[in-house]
C-alpha positions as CSV (number, residue, x, y, z in Angstrom):
1,M,0.3,0.5,0.4
2,R,1.1,3.3,-1.1
3,I,1.0,5.7,1.7
4,G,1.6,9.4,2.1
5,I,2.5,11.1,5.7
6,I,2.4,15.0,6.1
7,G,4.1,16.2,9.1
8,A,6.5,12.7,8.9
9,S,9.6,14.8,10.6
10,G,7.2,14.9,13.7
11,N,6.6,12.8,17.0
12,I,3.8,11.6,15.6
13,G,4.4,11.1,11.7
14,S,7.6,10.0,12.4
15,R,6.2,6.7,14.0
16,V,3.3,6.5,11.9
17,H,6.6,6.5,8.4
18,A,9.0,3.4,10.7
19,E,5.5,2.0,12.0
20,A,4.4,1.5,7.8
21,A,7.4,1.4,6.8
22,G,8.1,-1.5,8.5
23,R,5.7,-3.7,7.7
24,G,6.4,-2.9,3.9
25,H,3.8,-0.4,2.7
26,R,5.8,2.1,0.4
27,V,5.9,5.5,2.2
28,V,6.3,8.9,0.9
29,A,7.4,11.2,3.9
30,V,5.7,14.6,3.2
31,T,8.0,17.7,5.5
32,R,7.4,20.9,5.0
33,R,11.0,22.0,3.4
34,G,14.3,20.8,3.7
35,A,13.4,17.1,1.9
36,A,16.4,17.4,-1.0
37,A,18.5,16.6,2.1
38,R,16.9,12.5,3.6
39,N,17.7,9.7,1.8
40,E,14.4,8.1,1.7
41,P,11.1,8.9,-0.6
42,W,10.8,12.6,1.8
43,R,8.9,15.7,-0.4
44,D,8.1,19.2,0.6
45,L,4.7,19.9,0.8
46,D,2.5,22.5,2.3
47,I,-0.8,21.4,3.2
48,F,-2.3,24.7,2.4
49,D,-1.5,24.6,-1.1
50,V,-4.4,22.5,-1.8
51,D,-2.9,22.4,-5.4
52,V,-0.3,20.8,-4.1
53,L,-1.6,18.2,-2.3
54,G,-4.2,16.8,-4.2
55,A,-1.5,15.9,-7.2
56,A,-0.5,14.2,-4.2
57,V,-3.1,12.4,-3.2
58,E,-3.7,11.1,-6.9
59,T,-0.2,9.2,-6.5
60,I,-1.3,7.6,-2.8
61,D,-3.6,5.2,-1.2
62,V,-3.7,6.5,2.4
63,L,-2.5,9.9,3.4
64,V,-2.5,10.3,7.2
65,S,-2.3,14.0,8.0
66,A,-0.4,14.7,11.8
67,F,0.1,17.9,10.5
68,H,1.7,20.3,13.7
69,P,3.0,24.6,13.2
70,G,5.5,24.3,15.1
71,N,9.2,24.0,13.0
72,S,10.7,22.2,15.8
73,P,9.4,18.5,14.7
74,H,9.6,17.2,18.0
75,D,8.8,20.1,20.5
76,T,5.4,20.0,21.5
77,I,5.6,23.5,23.6
78,D,6.8,25.1,20.6
79,A,3.7,23.3,18.3
80,S,1.4,24.6,20.8
81,R,2.6,28.8,20.8
82,R,2.7,28.7,17.3
83,A,-1.0,27.1,16.8
84,I,-2.9,30.5,19.9
85,P,-2.1,33.0,16.9
86,D,-3.8,31.7,14.1
87,P,-6.0,29.2,15.8
88,T,-8.1,28.1,12.5
89,L,-4.7,26.2,11.3
90,Y,-6.1,23.3,11.7
91,P,-10.3,23.7,10.4
92,R,-8.6,25.4,6.8
93,A,-5.8,21.8,6.9
94,A,-9.2,20.1,7.0
95,A,-11.0,22.0,4.5
96,N,-7.5,21.0,2.5
97,L,-7.4,17.7,2.9
98,V,-11.2,17.9,1.9
99,K,-10.7,19.4,-1.1
100,A,-7.0,17.4,-2.1
101,L,-9.5,14.1,-1.4
102,E,-11.7,15.3,-4.3
103,R,-9.1,14.4,-7.0
104,R,-9.1,10.7,-6.0
105,S,-12.2,9.7,-4.4
106,A,-10.3,6.2,-3.8
107,T,-7.8,7.9,-1.7
108,R,-8.5,7.7,2.1
109,A,-7.0,10.0,4.7
110,I,-6.2,9.2,8.5
111,V,-6.1,12.7,10.4
112,V,-4.3,12.9,13.9
113,G,-6.1,15.1,16.3
114,S,-6.4,16.2,19.8
115,A,-7.9,14.8,23.2
116,G,-10.5,17.3,24.2
117,S,-12.8,17.3,21.7
118,L,-13.7,13.7,22.9
119,E,-16.7,12.9,25.4
120,I,-15.3,12.5,29.0
121,A,-19.4,12.4,29.6
122,P,-22.8,11.6,27.6
123,G,-22.5,15.3,25.4
124,R,-19.8,17.2,27.3
125,T,-16.4,17.3,25.5
126,A,-12.7,17.8,27.3
127,D,-12.8,21.7,25.1
128,D,-16.5,22.4,26.8
129,D,-14.9,23.7,30.0
130,E,-12.5,26.5,29.2
131,T,-11.1,26.2,32.8
132,A,-11.0,22.5,33.5
133,L,-9.1,22.8,29.8
134,R,-6.9,25.2,30.6
135,G,-6.0,23.5,33.7
136,M,-5.1,20.3,31.9
137,F,-2.9,21.9,29.4
138,R,-1.4,23.3,32.6
139,S,-0.6,20.3,34.3
140,L,0.8,19.0,31.2
141,G,3.4,22.5,31.1
142,I,1.6,23.7,27.0
143,P,0.6,27.3,27.0
144,E,-3.2,28.0,28.9
145,D,-3.4,30.0,25.9
146,Y,-4.0,26.9,23.0
147,T,-7.5,26.6,24.1
148,L,-8.9,28.5,21.3
149,A,-6.4,25.9,19.3
150,A,-7.9,23.0,20.7
151,K,-11.7,24.5,20.1
152,A,-10.3,24.5,16.3
153,H,-9.7,20.8,16.4
154,R,-13.4,19.9,16.9
155,Q,-13.8,22.5,13.7
156,A,-11.8,20.8,11.6
157,L,-13.9,17.2,12.9
158,D,-17.2,19.3,11.6
159,I,-15.6,19.9,8.5
160,L,-14.6,16.4,7.7
161,R,-18.1,15.4,9.6
162,C,-20.1,17.2,7.0
163,S,-18.3,15.7,3.4
164,N,-18.3,12.4,1.9
165,R,-14.7,11.7,1.8
166,R,-13.1,9.1,3.0
167,W,-11.3,9.7,6.7
168,S,-10.8,8.5,9.8
169,Y,-9.8,10.8,12.4
170,A,-7.5,9.2,14.8
171,C,-7.6,11.1,18.8
172,P,-4.2,10.4,21.2
173,S,-5.3,10.3,25.0
174,T,-5.1,12.9,27.0
175,E,-1.0,12.5,27.7
176,I,0.8,11.1,24.8
177,Y,4.6,10.9,25.5
178,P,8.0,8.9,24.3
179,G,7.7,5.8,25.1
180,T,8.0,1.8,23.8
181,C,5.4,-0.3,21.3
182,T,3.8,-2.6,23.7
183,G,1.1,-3.2,21.1
184,R,-0.9,-3.6,23.8
185,F,-3.6,-1.2,24.0
186,R,-7.5,-0.2,23.4
187,I,-9.4,1.7,21.1
188,G,-12.5,3.5,21.3
189,G,-14.8,5.6,19.9
190,D,-16.4,8.7,21.3
191,Q,-15.3,8.7,24.2
192,L,-11.8,9.6,26.4
193,L,-10.2,6.3,27.5
194,I,-9.3,6.0,31.0
195,D,-7.3,3.9,33.0
196,A,-8.4,2.3,36.3
197,N,-5.7,4.5,38.3
198,G,-7.6,7.7,36.4
199,R,-5.2,8.7,33.8
200,S,-5.2,8.8,29.7
201,H,-2.1,8.3,28.2
202,I,-0.7,6.2,25.2
203,S,3.0,6.5,24.1
204,Y,3.4,8.1,20.9
205,E,4.6,3.8,19.7
206,D,1.5,2.8,19.9
207,F,-0.7,5.3,19.4
208,A,1.1,4.9,15.7
209,V,0.6,2.0,15.5
210,A,-3.1,1.5,16.0
211,I,-2.7,4.5,12.8
212,V,-1.3,1.9,10.7
213,D,-3.5,-1.1,11.8
214,E,-6.2,1.8,10.8
215,I,-4.4,1.6,7.5
216,E,-4.2,-2.1,7.0
217,E,-7.7,-2.6,8.0
218,P,-10.0,0.1,8.4
219,R,-12.6,0.2,11.2
220,F,-13.4,4.0,11.4
221,I,-14.5,5.3,7.6
222,Q,-16.1,8.8,8.4
223,R,-15.1,8.6,12.3
224,R,-13.5,9.5,15.3
225,F,-11.2,6.8,17.4
226,T,-9.1,7.2,20.1
227,V,-5.9,5.0,21.4
228,G,-5.1,4.5,25.3
229,Y,-4.0,2.2,27.5
């Protein structure tokens, strides 16, 4: 299977790249710039250039978007800060993906989203309570003003839901961090997953495994899913 990965140099994208390549898939890794310095199939691509994005969609089976606005690929704090001035980045990126997918109806997209849009109670999401959301970001070391950008992830999901494209929306748990690949995790739908100790967490490595599993055996076409221990 031919898989394109936007944000392939980041924390999530790099793990998806490694997992997919390790399973024998043909991976085209995409970054905003610097592809020429890589030794394997990498391409420079701006997710906001819909014509270039559409041309890429025509050549792949599945496009994974792990887009983030930071310049430091493994610095989530930097990415969070850069999203604060323009929280429309995420819905605009989603709209461009939908437009690009019109070029080839068979191509699927898996968009990496935010845990803040998941339900913490029936009909209630984490980003409904701004005070609680700010507290959660504070505990994770993320700037509290990221709340607007976090809510924009839900707008991006709504854009996907209003389309007739073949998309899936992958949400990590509240905490996601470098760890090990255990292969032992739970898959959920719209509700946040919490373990027996009240913690919502997943490693980048296991999150990547779940995404590649979804690529190989689709279960959540036009649906959201989440991954947690």
